[in-house]
C-alpha positions as a Markdown table, in Angstrom:
| # | Residue | x | y | z |
|---|---|---|---|---|
| 1 | Met | 122.6 | 46.4 | 47.3 |
| 2 | Asn | 119.4 | 47.0 | 45.3 |
| 3 | Lys | 117.1 | 49.8 | 46.4 |
| 4 | Gly | 113.5 | 50.4 | 45.4 |
| 5 | Glu | 110.7 | 47.8 | 45.5 |
| 6 | Arg | 110.4 | 44.1 | 44.8 |
| 7 | Val | 109.7 | 43.6 | 41.2 |
| 8 | Ala | 106.7 | 41.3 | 41.9 |
| 9 | Lys | 105.0 | 44.1 | 43.7 |
| 10 | Ile | 105.6 | 46.5 | 40.8 |
| 11 | Ile | 104.1 | 44.0 | 38.4 |
| 12 | Ala | 101.0 | 43.5 | 40.6 |
| 13 | Arg | 100.5 | 47.3 | 40.9 |
| 14 | Ala | 100.5 | 47.6 | 37.1 |
| 15 | Gly | 97.4 | 45.4 | 37.2 |
| 16 | Leu | 98.7 | 42.4 | 35.4 |
| 17 | Cys | 98.3 | 39.8 | 38.2 |
| 18 | Ser | 98.6 | 39.3 | 41.9 |
| 19 | Arg | 101.9 | 39.6 | 43.7 |
| 20 | Arg | 102.0 | 35.8 | 44.2 |
| 21 | Glu | 101.3 | 35.2 | 40.5 |
| 22 | Ala | 104.0 | 37.6 | 39.6 |
| 23 | Glu | 106.5 | 35.6 | 41.6 |
| 24 | Thr | 105.5 | 32.5 | 39.7 |
| 25 | Trp | 105.9 | 34.3 | 36.4 |
| 26 | Ile | 109.4 | 35.4 | 37.5 |
| 27 | Arg | 110.4 | 31.8 | 38.3 |
| 28 | Ser | 109.1 | 30.7 | 34.9 |
| 29 | Gly | 111.4 | 33.1 | 33.1 |
| 30 | Arg | 108.6 | 35.4 | 31.8 |
| 31 | Val | 110.1 | 38.6 | 33.3 |
| 32 | Leu | 113.1 | 40.5 | 32.0 |
| 33 | Ile | 115.0 | 43.3 | 33.8 |
| 34 | Asp | 117.0 | 45.5 | 31.5 |
| 35 | Gly | 117.1 | 42.8 | 28.9 |
| 36 | Lys | 118.1 | 39.9 | 31.2 |
| 37 | Ile | 115.8 | 37.1 | 32.4 |
| 38 | Leu | 115.0 | 37.5 | 36.1 |
| 39 | Glu | 115.4 | 34.1 | 37.9 |
| 40 | Ser | 114.4 | 35.1 | 41.4 |
| 41 | Pro | 111.5 | 37.3 | 42.8 |
| 42 | Ala | 113.9 | 38.4 | 45.6 |
| 43 | Phe | 115.0 | 41.4 | 43.5 |
| 44 | Ser | 114.2 | 45.1 | 43.8 |
| 45 | Val | 113.9 | 47.6 | 41.1 |
| 46 | Thr | 113.7 | 51.4 | 40.7 |
| 47 | Ser | 112.2 | 53.7 | 38.1 |
| 48 | Glu | 115.5 | 53.4 | 36.2 |
| 49 | Asn | 115.0 | 49.7 | 35.5 |
| 50 | Arg | 113.1 | 48.5 | 32.4 |
| 51 | Ile | 110.7 | 45.7 | 33.1 |
| 52 | Val | 109.4 | 43.4 | 30.3 |
| 53 | Val | 106.7 | 40.8 | 30.9 |
| 54 | Asp | 106.0 | 38.2 | 28.2 |
| 55 | Gly | 107.9 | 40.4 | 25.6 |
| 56 | Lys | 105.9 | 43.5 | 26.4 |
| 57 | Pro | 107.1 | 46.6 | 28.5 |
| 58 | Leu | 105.3 | 46.9 | 31.8 |
| 59 | Pro | 102.5 | 49.4 | 31.6 |
| 60 | Pro | 102.5 | 52.3 | 34.1 |
| 61 | Ala | 100.9 | 51.7 | 37.5 |
| 62 | Glu | 97.2 | 52.5 | 37.6 |
| 63 | Ala | 96.0 | 55.2 | 40.0 |
| 64 | Pro | 94.4 | 53.7 | 43.1 |
| 65 | Arg | 90.7 | 53.1 | 42.8 |
| 66 | Leu | 87.9 | 51.6 | 44.9 |
| 67 | Trp | 84.6 | 49.9 | 44.1 |
| 68 | Leu | 81.7 | 48.7 | 46.2 |
| 69 | Tyr | 80.5 | 45.2 | 45.5 |
| 70 | Cys | 77.3 | 43.6 | 46.9 |
| 71 | Lys | 78.5 | 40.0 | 47.5 |
| 72 | Pro | 75.8 | 37.3 | 47.1 |
| 73 | Lys | 75.6 | 34.3 | 49.3 |
| 74 | Gly | 77.3 | 31.2 | 47.8 |
| 75 | Leu | 80.5 | 32.8 | 46.4 |
| 76 | Val | 84.0 | 32.5 | 47.9 |
| 77 | Thr | 86.3 | 35.5 | 48.2 |
| 78 | Thr | 89.3 | 34.2 | 46.4 |
| 79 | His | 90.7 | 34.2 | 42.8 |
| 80 | Lys | 91.0 | 30.4 | 42.7 |
| 81 | Asp | 89.3 | 28.0 | 45.0 |
| 82 | Glu | 90.9 | 24.6 | 45.7 |
| 83 | Lys | 87.4 | 23.0 | 46.0 |
| 84 | Gly | 86.2 | 24.4 | 42.7 |
| 85 | Arg | 83.5 | 26.6 | 44.2 |
| 86 | Pro | 82.4 | 29.7 | 42.3 |
| 87 | Thr | 84.3 | 32.9 | 43.3 |
| 88 | Ile | 83.3 | 36.5 | 43.4 |
| 89 | Phe | 85.9 | 37.4 | 40.8 |
| 90 | Glu | 84.3 | 35.1 | 38.2 |
| 91 | Ser | 81.0 | 37.0 | 38.7 |
| 92 | Leu | 82.5 | 40.5 | 38.3 |
| 93 | Pro | 81.7 | 42.6 | 35.1 |
| 94 | Lys | 84.2 | 41.9 | 32.3 |
| 95 | Asn | 85.0 | 45.6 | 31.9 |
| 96 | Leu | 86.4 | 45.8 | 35.5 |
| 97 | Pro | 90.2 | 45.9 | 35.7 |
| 98 | Arg | 91.9 | 43.3 | 37.8 |
| 99 | Val | 91.0 | 43.9 | 41.4 |
| 100 | Ile | 91.6 | 42.4 | 44.8 |
| 101 | Ser | 89.3 | 42.4 | 47.8 |
| 102 | Val | 89.7 | 44.4 | 51.0 |
| 103 | Gly | 89.5 | 41.5 | 53.4 |
| 104 | Arg | 87.1 | 38.7 | 52.9 |
| 105 | Leu | 83.5 | 37.6 | 53.4 |
| 106 | Asp | 82.9 | 33.9 | 53.9 |
| 107 | Leu | 80.9 | 31.7 | 51.6 |
| 108 | Asn | 77.5 | 32.3 | 53.2 |
| 109 | Thr | 78.0 | 35.9 | 54.2 |
| 110 | Glu | 76.3 | 38.6 | 52.0 |
| 111 | Gly | 76.7 | 42.3 | 51.5 |
| 112 | Leu | 79.3 | 45.0 | 51.2 |
| 113 | Leu | 82.8 | 44.1 | 50.0 |
| 114 | Leu | 85.3 | 46.7 | 49.0 |
| 115 | Leu | 87.4 | 46.0 | 45.9 |
| 116 | Thr | 90.5 | 47.9 | 44.8 |
| 117 | Asn | 93.2 | 47.7 | 42.1 |
| 118 | Asp | 95.9 | 48.6 | 44.7 |
| 119 | Gly | 97.3 | 46.1 | 47.1 |
| 120 | Glu | 98.8 | 48.7 | 49.3 |
| 121 | Leu | 95.4 | 50.4 | 49.7 |
| 122 | Ala | 93.8 | 47.0 | 50.5 |
| 123 | Arg | 96.3 | 46.3 | 53.3 |
| 124 | His | 95.8 | 49.9 | 54.6 |
| 125 | Leu | 92.0 | 49.5 | 54.8 |
| 126 | Glu | 92.2 | 46.1 | 56.5 |
| 127 | Leu | 94.3 | 47.4 | 59.4 |
| 128 | Pro | 92.4 | 48.1 | 62.7 |
| 129 | Ser | 94.5 | 51.2 | 63.1 |
| 130 | Thr | 92.6 | 52.7 | 60.1 |
| 131 | Gly | 89.7 | 53.0 | 62.6 |
| 132 | Trp | 87.0 | 52.0 | 60.2 |
| 133 | Ile | 84.0 | 50.2 | 61.7 |
| 134 | Arg | 82.4 | 47.2 | 60.0 |
| 135 | Arg | 78.6 | 47.1 | 60.5 |
| 136 | Tyr | 76.4 | 44.0 | 60.0 |
| 137 | Arg | 72.8 | 42.9 | 60.2 |
| 138 | Val | 72.7 | 39.5 | 61.8 |
| 139 | Arg | 69.8 | 37.1 | 62.1 |
| 140 | Val | 70.3 | 34.5 | 64.9 |
| 141 | His | 68.3 | 31.6 | 66.1 |
| 142 | Gly | 67.4 | 31.6 | 69.8 |
| 143 | Lys | 66.1 | 34.0 | 72.5 |
| 144 | Val | 68.7 | 36.8 | 72.8 |
| 145 | Asp | 69.6 | 38.2 | 76.2 |
| 146 | Pro | 70.5 | 41.9 | 75.8 |
| 147 | Gly | 72.6 | 41.6 | 79.0 |
| 148 | Glu | 74.8 | 39.0 | 77.2 |
| 149 | Leu | 75.2 | 41.4 | 74.2 |
| 150 | Leu | 76.6 | 44.1 | 76.5 |
| 151 | Lys | 79.3 | 41.7 | 77.7 |
| 152 | Leu | 80.6 | 41.5 | 74.1 |
| 153 | Glu | 81.8 | 45.1 | 74.4 |
| 154 | Lys | 84.7 | 43.9 | 76.6 |
| 155 | Gly | 85.7 | 41.2 | 74.2 |
| 156 | Leu | 86.0 | 37.4 | 75.0 |
| 157 | Ile | 88.1 | 34.4 | 74.5 |
| 158 | Ile | 86.8 | 31.2 | 72.7 |
| 159 | Asn | 89.0 | 28.1 | 72.5 |
| 160 | Gly | 92.1 | 30.2 | 73.2 |
| 161 | Ile | 91.3 | 32.8 | 70.6 |
| 162 | His | 90.8 | 36.4 | 71.7 |
| 163 | Tyr | 88.0 | 38.4 | 70.0 |
| 164 | Gly | 88.0 | 42.1 | 70.4 |
| 165 | Pro | 85.1 | 44.4 | 71.5 |
| 166 | Ile | 81.8 | 43.9 | 69.6 |
| 167 | Arg | 78.9 | 46.2 | 69.9 |
| 168 | Ala | 75.6 | 44.4 | 69.3 |
| 169 | Ile | 72.0 | 45.8 | 69.6 |
| 170 | Leu | 68.9 | 43.7 | 69.6 |
| 171 | Asp | 66.6 | 45.1 | 66.9 |
| 172 | Arg | 63.8 | 42.6 | 66.9 |
| 173 | Gln | 62.9 | 39.3 | 68.5 |
| 174 | Lys | 60.2 | 37.3 | 66.8 |
| 175 | Gly | 59.6 | 33.8 | 68.2 |
| 176 | Asp | 62.9 | 31.9 | 68.2 |
| 177 | Asn | 64.6 | 34.3 | 65.7 |
| 178 | Ala | 66.2 | 37.7 | 66.3 |
| 179 | Trp | 67.7 | 40.4 | 64.2 |
| 180 | Leu | 70.8 | 42.2 | 65.5 |
| 181 | Thr | 72.9 | 45.2 | 64.4 |
| 182 | Val | 76.5 | 44.5 | 65.1 |
| 183 | Glu | 79.6 | 46.7 | 64.9 |
| 184 | Leu | 83.3 | 45.7 | 65.2 |
| 185 | Gln | 86.6 | 47.3 | 64.2 |
| 186 | Glu | 88.7 | 44.1 | 63.6 |
| 187 | Gly | 87.2 | 41.0 | 62.2 |
| 188 | Lys | 88.9 | 37.6 | 62.5 |
| 189 | Asn | 87.9 | 34.7 | 60.2 |
| 190 | Arg | 84.2 | 33.8 | 60.8 |
| 191 | Glu | 84.3 | 35.8 | 64.0 |
| 192 | Leu | 80.6 | 36.7 | 64.3 |
| 193 | Arg | 79.5 | 33.2 | 63.5 |
| 194 | Arg | 81.8 | 31.7 | 66.2 |
| 195 | Val | 80.9 | 34.3 | 68.8 |
| 196 | Phe | 77.2 | 33.9 | 68.5 |
| 197 | Glu | 77.4 | 30.1 | 68.3 |
| 198 | Phe | 79.4 | 30.3 | 71.5 |
| 199 | Leu | 76.5 | 32.3 | 73.1 |
| 200 | Gly | 74.0 | 29.7 | 71.9 |
| 201 | Trp | 72.6 | 31.7 | 69.1 |
| 202 | Pro | 73.7 | 30.2 | 65.7 |
| 203 | Val | 73.8 | 32.7 | 62.8 |
| 204 | Ala | 71.1 | 32.1 | 60.2 |
| 205 | Arg | 72.0 | 35.1 | 58.0 |
| 206 | Leu | 74.9 | 37.6 | 58.0 |
| 207 | Ile | 74.9 | 40.8 | 55.9 |
| 208 | Arg | 77.6 | 43.4 | 56.0 |
| 209 | Ile | 75.9 | 46.8 | 55.5 |
| 210 | Ser | 78.8 | 49.2 | 55.8 |
| 211 | Tyr | 82.6 | 49.4 | 55.9 |
| 212 | Gly | 83.9 | 52.7 | 57.3 |
| 213 | Pro | 82.1 | 55.5 | 55.5 |
| 214 | Phe | 80.9 | 53.3 | 52.7 |
| 215 | Gln | 77.3 | 52.0 | 52.8 |
| 216 | Leu | 75.7 | 49.1 | 51.0 |
| 217 | Gly | 72.4 | 51.0 | 50.6 |
| 218 | Pro | 70.0 | 49.8 | 47.9 |
| 219 | Met | 72.6 | 47.7 | 46.0 |
| 220 | Ala | 71.3 | 44.4 | 44.7 |
| 221 | Pro | 73.4 | 41.1 | 44.8 |
| 222 | Ser | 76.3 | 41.2 | 42.4 |
| 223 | Asp | 76.0 | 45.0 | 41.8 |
| 224 | Val | 79.3 | 46.9 | 41.5 |
| 225 | Lys | 79.6 | 50.6 | 42.1 |
| 226 | Ala | 82.8 | 52.7 | 41.5 |
| 227 | Ile | 83.7 | 55.3 | 44.2 |
| 228 | Pro | 84.0 | 58.7 | 42.5 |
| 229 | Ala | 87.4 | 60.3 | 42.5 |
| 230 | Arg | 86.1 | 63.2 | 44.6 |
| 231 | Val | 84.8 | 60.9 | 47.4 |
| 232 | Phe | 87.9 | 58.7 | 47.2 |
| 233 | Lys | 90.0 | 61.8 | 47.8 |
| 234 | Glu | 87.8 | 63.0 | 50.7 |
| 235 | Gln | 87.9 | 59.7 | 52.5 |
| 236 | Leu | 91.5 | 58.6 | 51.7 |
| 237 | Gly | 93.4 | 61.8 | 51.1 |
| 238 | Asp | 95.9 | 61.0 | 53.8 |
| 239 | Phe | 96.7 | 57.6 | 52.2 |
| 240 | Leu | 97.2 | 59.3 | 48.8 |
| 241 | Glu | 99.5 | 61.9 | 50.2 |
| 242 | Lys | 101.6 | 59.3 | 52.0 |
| 243 | Lys | 101.8 | 57.2 | 48.8 |
| 244 | Lys | 102.8 | 60.2 | 46.8 |
| 245 | Ala | 105.5 | 61.2 | 49.3 |
| 246 | Lys | 106.8 | 57.6 | 49.4 |
| 247 | Lys | 107.1 | 57.5 | 45.6 |
| 248 | Lys | 109.0 | 60.9 | 45.6 |
| 249 | Ser | 111.5 | 59.6 | 48.2 |
| 250 | Lys | 112.6 | 56.7 | 46.0 |
């Protein structure tokens, strides 16, 4: 029985492509293990195996890194869109390595999106157990009742879907429009839009302003900012230690 990690995961970690794309490459015969063409992605490798992709030895895995990205409205958070809409990855600087997003922001949502070159880190940061709060500024249409906002802290069920606790504060009501500051720890697809629509206050604008300790600040749309190694270590030292220990145990 093979030990180690799935080869597609190793290829993705080296920054060549996504894990799903690596599986496609394997099925196309583009990957060799120890000189033999690999036919199935259901294969695990260790550091003892030699991996070759398109005739070139696999480069060493890059150290985990993290970037802040100010997502503009009108871009989808995917590498390829079946509807042909523009994606965030098409708008990124050409000198940026291949990255994936930590979660997603929908087409019309703006603001802070974390990018990383490490799939394991992305999954770690997406988990509610990480404890990182997502904070948003939300403009809604309608007269907001602060009492209804308080009820959101207990969570609610809409069309059979359970939404966890949401903390929302009314910042300003002007005519039929209001600005809210909203915090949640776990975000389902289009959660805030669906919750406020359910309450009778459709969302007119949605901006993520922070994700855990990282702030959007004065970043302009499409700006990308690398997290310094020192800050990365301060905020994610536990993750790095676990990753190092996991690697040693193999």
